N, C-alpha and C positions, 0 to 999 in steps of 0.2 A: 463495353460488352454488357449485355443484359443478363448478368449473373449466369452466363453459360460456363460450364465446366470445360476447361481446355486440357487436352492431352497433346503434348509436343506442339503446341500452337494451333491445334485443330479442335473443332467441336467434336463432341462424342459421335455424332452422326457421320461426320467426315472421316473420323478415325476408323469407325466400324466399316464404312464403305471401302476404304483403301485396304484395311487389313483383311477383309473378306476376299477381295480380289487377289491380293498378293498371296495369302495363305492357301486359298483354294487352288490357285494356279500351281503353287509348289506341291500341293497334295496330288494334283492331276499328273504332274511330271513324275513324282515319286511312284504313283500307281502304274504309269507307263513303264518305268524301270522295272517294277516288280513283275509285270506281265511279260516283259522281254526276258527277264531272268528265268521266269517259270517256263517259258517256251524253250529257252536254251537248255535248261537242266532236264526237261522232259524229252529232248531231242525230237521236237514236233515237226521239224522240217519247215520249208517255206510255206506250203499250203496250210499246214496246221498252225503255224505262227500267225498267219494272217487271220485265220478264224478265231484264234485266241484273242487277238487284239480287237476284232469285231465284237465277239461275244462278251468279253470282260470289259471292254471299253465303252459299251453302250450306257453304262451307269452314269458317266459324266458328260456324255455327248448332249443330253437334254439340257443340262445346266449351261453349257457353252452356247447351244442353239438359242436358249432363252435370252442370253445376253446379247447375241447378235440381232435377234428379232427386235428386242427393245431399242437397240441403237438405230436400226433401219426405220422403225416406226416413230422414233423420236420420243419414246415414252420415258426414257431414263431420266 
Protein backbone atom coordinates (compact mmCIF):
# COMPACT_ATOMS: atom_id res chain seq x y z
CA UNK A 1 0.00 0.00 0.00
CA UNK A 2 1.19 3.51 -0.78
CA UNK A 3 1.14 4.75 2.83
CA UNK A 4 -2.66 4.86 2.77
CA UNK A 5 -4.34 4.95 6.12
CA UNK A 6 -6.62 1.95 6.52
CA UNK A 7 -9.76 1.79 8.63
CA UNK A 8 -11.18 -1.73 8.96
CA UNK A 9 -9.23 -2.71 5.84
CA UNK A 10 -10.64 0.16 3.78
CA UNK A 11 -9.06 3.37 2.63
CA UNK A 12 -10.39 6.57 4.13
CA UNK A 13 -12.34 7.42 0.96
CA UNK A 14 -13.98 3.98 0.82
CA UNK A 15 -14.85 4.12 4.52
CA UNK A 16 -16.35 7.61 4.17
CA UNK A 17 -18.40 6.55 1.15
CA UNK A 18 -19.84 3.48 2.88
CA UNK A 19 -20.46 5.23 6.19
CA UNK A 20 -22.20 8.16 4.45
CA UNK A 21 -24.58 5.82 2.66
CA UNK A 22 -25.29 3.67 5.71
CA UNK A 23 -25.63 6.50 8.23
CA UNK A 24 -27.68 8.73 5.95
CA UNK A 25 -30.02 5.84 5.12
CA UNK A 26 -30.48 5.21 8.85
CA UNK A 27 -31.16 8.92 9.38
CA UNK A 28 -33.79 8.95 6.62
CA UNK A 29 -35.54 5.91 8.11
CA UNK A 30 -35.49 7.56 11.54
CA UNK A 31 -36.92 10.79 10.09
CA UNK A 32 -39.73 8.79 8.46
CA UNK A 33 -40.49 7.24 11.83
CA UNK A 34 -40.58 10.71 13.43
CA UNK A 35 -42.94 12.04 10.74
CA UNK A 36 -45.24 9.02 11.17
CA UNK A 37 -45.25 9.41 14.93
CA UNK A 38 -45.98 13.13 14.59
CA UNK A 39 -48.91 12.40 12.29
CA UNK A 40 -50.25 9.78 14.68
CA UNK A 41 -50.00 12.01 17.75
CA UNK A 42 -51.58 14.98 15.99
CA UNK A 43 -54.45 12.80 14.71
CA UNK A 44 -53.89 14.13 11.20
CA UNK A 45 -55.98 11.47 9.44
CA UNK A 46 -55.05 9.77 6.19
CA UNK A 47 -55.04 12.88 4.01
CA UNK A 48 -53.12 14.95 6.56
CA UNK A 49 -50.60 12.15 7.09
CA UNK A 50 -49.91 11.97 3.36
CA UNK A 51 -49.32 15.72 3.23
CA UNK A 52 -47.07 15.59 6.28
CA UNK A 53 -44.92 12.94 4.60
CA UNK A 54 -44.85 14.95 1.37
CA UNK A 55 -44.05 18.28 2.99
CA UNK A 56 -41.61 17.10 5.64
CA UNK A 57 -40.09 14.36 3.48
CA UNK A 58 -39.02 16.64 0.64
CA UNK A 59 -35.85 17.47 2.54
CA UNK A 60 -34.20 14.14 1.81
CA UNK A 61 -35.88 13.32 -1.51
CA UNK A 62 -33.33 15.50 -3.32
CA UNK A 63 -30.43 13.57 -1.82
CA UNK A 64 -31.94 10.23 -2.84
CA UNK A 65 -32.74 11.56 -6.33
CA UNK A 66 -29.17 12.80 -6.71
CA UNK A 67 -27.85 9.32 -5.98
CA UNK A 68 -30.24 7.70 -8.47
CA UNK A 69 -29.39 10.21 -11.19
CA UNK A 70 -25.68 9.62 -10.63
CA UNK A 71 -26.16 5.86 -10.98
CA UNK A 72 -28.27 6.22 -14.13
CA UNK A 73 -25.74 8.55 -15.76
CA UNK A 74 -22.75 6.49 -14.62
CA UNK A 75 -21.14 9.42 -12.81
CA UNK A 76 -20.62 7.64 -9.49
